[in-house]
Every structure is written in structure tokens, then in C-alpha cells.
N, C-alpha and C positions, 0 to 999 in steps of 0.2 A: 504494499499499499504506499501511497505517496506520503512523505513526511508532513504534508499539509492535510492528510486525509481525515483525521479525526481529532477531536478535542475533548478531553475529559474535564468538564467544568463542574463536577459535582462537589469538590472540595473547596476549602476556603481560598486557596491560592491555585490558579489555573495557569498551566504552562503550554507553550506552543512552540513547535520547532520553526526557527527561522530559515530563510532561503539560503543564506550564506554561512549559516552555523548550525551545528547540530546541538549546541548548548541550549537547553530550554530557558525562556525568559520568564521570571516570576512577575505576575501581576497581582500585587497586593493593594490595599485601599489607597495608601500613600502614593504608590506609582501611578495608580489609574487617575488619581486627582491631578498629579503633576502633568501627565500626558495630555489630559483633556484641557488643562489651562494653557498648554503650549499649542496644542492643535486648534483649539477654540471650539466652544460648545456647539455652535451652529455647523461647523465642518464635520465634527464627529457625530452630530445627530444624524446625518445621512447614512452612516454605517451603522449606528445603534438601532435605527428604525429598520434596516436591512437585516439586523441580527435580532429582531424582535425583543429588543431590550437588553440582550445578553452582552454586557461590556466586554467580556473576555473575547467572545466570537467577534465582536465589532472591530477589535483591535487586529484580529486575524484577517478580517475582510480588508481593513485599511492597509495592511502590509501586502496583502495579495493585489490590491488595487495599484500600489507603488511598484510592485515587481512586474505587473502586466504593462504598466505604462513604460517602465524602463526597457522592457523587451521590445516595445515598438519604437524605440529611438533609433535603432539601426535601419529597419526598413523605411521609416519616414524620412530619414536623412538620405537614403539612396533615391527614394522618389523625388524628393525636392531637388537634389542635385541633378538628377536625371531630366526632370522637367525643365529646370531653368537653363540647362545647356541645350536642350531640344528647341526651346523658344529663342534663346541666344542665336542659335544657328540660323533660324528663319528671319530673325531681325537683322542680322548681318547681311543677308542675301538682299533684303528689300531695302535697308537704310544704311548700309556700310558698317565698317568695323566700330565706328563711333555713333552707333545708332542712338545712344542715350543723349547725345548732344545734337542730333539731327533735327533741324527745324521742322521739317515736313512731319516727321514722327511725333514730335512733341506737340505741335500745333494742330495737326490735322487727324492724327490717329488716336492719340491718348485722350482719355476722358479727364476732366479736372481732377478727379480723385486719384487716378493713376499717375497723372502728372506730378501731383503734390507728393505721392509716395516716392516717386523717382527723385524728385529734388531733395526730399529728406535723406534718402540713401546717399546721394552725392555729398550732402553735408556731413553725414557721419563718416563717409569714406575720406574726406579731406583730400580728395583727389579726383581728377576727371578720368583716371585710368579705368577702361571698361571692366576689367576684371575685378578691381576693388569695388566698384560701384555694384556690380552684380552680387558680390559677397554680402552687401548691406541690404539688398532688397529682400523683402519677406516673401513667404509663401502666398500671402494675401495677393501681393502684386502679381505673381505669376499666375495664379488662380483666376484673378479678375480679367486677365487678357483673353479668357476664353468665354466671357459673357456675350450675350447678343450683340453688344455695342461693337464687338470686334469680329463680326461675321465676315466682313470684307477681308480682314487681315488673313483669315484662314481659308478662304474660299479655294484656293489652289495650293495651300501650303501644308494642310493638315497631314496628308500622307508623306510628306517630305520629312516633317518632324516626327511622325509616328508611323513608320512603315508597316506596322502590324495591323493597321486598320483595314477592315474588310471594304470591299467595294460598296459605296453608298454611305460609308460612316465618315464622320469628320469632326468638326469642332464640337458639336453637341455631345457626342460620346465621351470626348476628352473633359468637357466641362462637368458632366455628370460625375465623372470620377474625381476630379480634382476638388470640386465643391465639398463633397462628403469627406475626403481625406483631409482637407484644410480644417473643416469644423472639428474633426477629430483631433487633428494636430493641435489646434488651439486649446482644446480641454486638456491634453496631456501637458502642453507648455505652461498651463495655468494651474496645474495640480488638482484638476477637477475629477470627481469620480467618473470612472468609465465601467462601473460594475454592471450597469444595466443597458449598456450599449451592445449592439450586435458586433462584437469584435471580429468574430470569423469573417463577417461581411466586409468590414473595413480592411482586414488583411487581404482578402481576395481582390478588393479594389486596388489596393496598393500594388499587389503582384500584377494585376492587370495593366496598370498604368505603365509600369516599367516594361512589362512584356511588349506592349504596343510600341515602345521605343527600341527595346533591345531584348531579345529572348535570352541571350547569354547572361546578360547583367541580371535579368529577373531570376534565372536559375541559380546563379551565384548567390544572389540575395536570400532566396528560399533556403538554400543549402544552410547558410550560416545564421539565419534567424533563429531565435529561441521562442517566439510567440507561441507555437504549438505546445511546447513543453510547459510553459508557464500556464496556459489555459487549462491544461489538464491537472494543474496543482491547485485549483481552486478549493479552499476549505470548505468543509461541511460540518455541521454539528450533528453528531450521530447519538451519543449518549444511549439512552434506553429505548430509542425509537424503534419501531419494528423494521425487521430486515427488508430492505427494498432493493431495487435494481442498482441503484448508485452505489450501495455498500458492497456489492459483489461484482460489479462490472470491472473488467480490466481496463485501467488508464492508459495502457500502452497500445494506443492506436496511432496510425500515421495518416495525417490529412493530406489529401491530393485533390487535384482538379482534373476535369476531363482532358485537359491539354497537357497534363503532366506526362513527360516522357518516361517510358519504363526504365530507362538507364538510371534515373533518380532512385528507384527502389533498390539499387544496389547499395545505397548508403547503410551504414551500420545501424543507424537508428531505424530504418525501414525494415531491415532483415530481422531486427530483434522485436518487432512490434506483434502485437496479437492479431491484428487485422488492419485493412486499409479503408478509410472512410473518405468518400468524395464529398466535397463541400462547395456548393454553389450558391451565391447571394446569401451566405450565412446559414444555409440549410443543408443537412445531410441528405444527399440525393441518392447515394448508393453506398454499398459497402461490400467487401468480398475478403476472403481469407487467402493465406499463402497457398492453400491447396487448390483454390480456384484459379489463382494466378498461375501456378504451376500447370494446371490443365490447359490454360490457354497457350503458354509458351510450348508445351509439348505438342499440341496440335499445330501451331504455326511452324515449329521446327521441322515437323513431319511434312508439311505442305512445302517447305522450302528446302528440302533435301538436307535438313540438319543445319542449315546456316541461318541464323536469325540475328539481326542488328537491332539491339534494344532502342537505339536512338530513332529508328523508324517506326516504332509502335508507342502508343500512348494509352492512357487509361480509357479513353474513348473506345478504343479497340477491344479491351477487355470487357467493357460493359455491353458490348453488342451481343454477347452470349446471353440468351434469354434466362438461363439458369442463374447467372449472376444478377440479372435485373430483378428476377423474382425471389432471389435467395437472401434478401435483407429485409429486416423490419426495424422501424423506430418506435420507441416506447418512451413515455416520459420517465425521468430518472427515479421519480418517487413511486412508480409502479411496485407493487408488491413482488418480491422476489419469486413467490409461488406463481404469479401470473406471468412473469417473464419467461419462467422455465417452460410453461405450457406453450408459449408462443416459440420458444426456441426448438421445441420438440416437433413443431409442425413439419410435415413431410418435406417442403421445399426450402424452409428456413435454414440458413447456414450462418448468419450473422445478425445479432440483435444489437442495435445502437442505442444506448441510453442518452436521452435528450433533456438537458436542463429546461425545466418548464419556463423559467423567467427569461433565460438568455436565448433559448431556441438552438443552442449549440450542443454538439456531442460532448459527453464527458466520460464515456467508457463504452466498451463492447463485451458481448458475450459471443464466443464462437463455439459451435457445436463440436467442431473437430478438434480443437486444441485443449479441451478442458471438460471433465465431467462435473455436473452440477447437483 
């Protein structure tokens, strides 16, 4: 079980394992009072409400929120740098290397709001050098450049900045992504709670944005990101509660998308997982076991005379097997364990995915092949 999996709050002093340390932290009355004073009652109240008044569990949620926000810093930074470099490339084509000083761009393209943001960045940079100015521009500035007011700017340049866009897609698709990413980024930057946000959906949007610019960079970012690991460490308060699916589900699942290349499943984390869960728009849309993946690879290897390049196959290909599509079920994580077992024993079911009722995200899996329940 995850070190964040359970909390015994029946005693006078409650301890919870921290992310970076195995040493339990004691929460006595004086400690709780000091922490609440430092964090402020209104801020802590959000977590206290989520914890149904349990102060010890509220601190566990606070720490989890901090760890989750921290895990997003890397993918958010990659998305921001990738976005601004993509836009910079287009602006250089249209308005020259010194586009930030170009009169036509400043007077005829930028809105007053964006112009003000650009001027403030130039003031902070204390230089007219483009690179230094770009470093001072906020995600808001780059995000705003995809609003309707800038439709003309992107009419013929969207696919240049984002080669991964499909035919008929353009500025609007990028705006939809960057708008949501920017809102989330601002919450993280201002240390706001993200517990109730659909973070798997945000993660998928970040990956998609980078992927539209450069698939190699997106794969590199996905490989090194720790968001999935942290999401699976969300604390829960079990105590004497009835045994449910969340208590028994295996948290070692590996999140993929339909476009994920099968070569990525060679990663150590993927090989050691209990099952693979396909997440789209924050929802689990499919799940399959190592056995089902093996069956697919065996069939393809047979069709290709034993030669199969994993780079040429994706999760989408695996999901074309009707047995895989019909072999998974999702259940709320608070479903009784007895009811979950009955579903798992249904003839076609191979994987049951436990879904957090509040977040809508997967928190664990049960696989018929790998474990007896």
C-alpha cells in the first residue's frame, strides 16, 4: 500500500508519512494550533471541509495538494517554454527578429491589454534584447495571443507553429488547450487548492499541447513527469470504514492515452504496473492487462513474420481488439469490495478500474489474471 494510503486517527496523536521522509510527523494540539495560525484559518478551512472536520486528515490533504502542485511544475514549464518558442517563431516570420519593437505588430496587431503586458516585460527585462524580453513575458501573454482577436494572426500560421494539428484544426484548438492550462497554472502559482480539479484532464491537455508542437518533446516530458505517481498517492481515511474497492485496488496502474506508442510501455514503471489505464479528457475510457497486451503483440508478430517495431504501434491499436474494449469496467472507488468482486468475475471482465467519485479519476485497478481476491 502507498505510504499515503491510510491514517490511523483514533489516538490522541495522529501521524502520517510524508512524501520525502519515512519519519512520521506528530500532530498534537499545540502543533495543530501553530500550523493553522501560519497557514491561516480560511485557507486551512478548505481542507478541513474536505476532510469532514478531521484536522489530521486535513493536513494530509494539504500536503498531498502541495505534492501534486509540485509534480506539475515540470510539465507546466515544458508547456510554457514550448508554447512561447512556437509563437516566437511565427512572430519572427511575420514581424522580424525584433517583433517586440516592430511598429506594425505593436500598433496594428496587439490589443491594448497585450501591448501593456509586453511593455511591462520590456521594463522588467531592462533590455530590448528579444530573448530577455521573452523570458519576462507571462503565460497569460502567450495564451491571450490565441483569443478571437488574433484570428488573422493564425489564419495561415497555426500548422506552422503546431505541426501536429489535423486538417481543419487551428487557433481555436490551441486556445482551448492553453486557456485551461493557464487557469490551472495560475492556481498552482498562487498556492490555491487543486484537490477538486480534474487534474488528469489538465495533464492530458498539457501533453496534447506539447505533442502538437513536437511529439518527441511530449514523450520526453511524459517519461520524466511524476504527476501519475503523485495522483495515485492521494490519502484516504479508512479507519473502521467497511472494506471497499479503494481499500483493495492496486494503485500500480500506468496511465496512457490512445496515441501512446507501445515503445513507452518498455519503461520500468510500465513493466511493473498491474494494468494499463487509458485516460482521455480526465476519464478512464479503457484498461487492459499485461496478458491482453501480450496477446496483441503475439498476434501482430505472427502477422509480420516475427518482426514488430513497437514504435509503429500505439494503444489505439491494442484497443481495436473487441475483447479489450469489453474487458474493462469502471466502478466508484467507494463501491463495496464484495460488489466489485462480483463484477470482476463476470465472464468478459478482465480489469476493474476504481474511480474517485469526487475527482472522476482512476485511483486503482483490480485485474483478474494477476491476483486472487
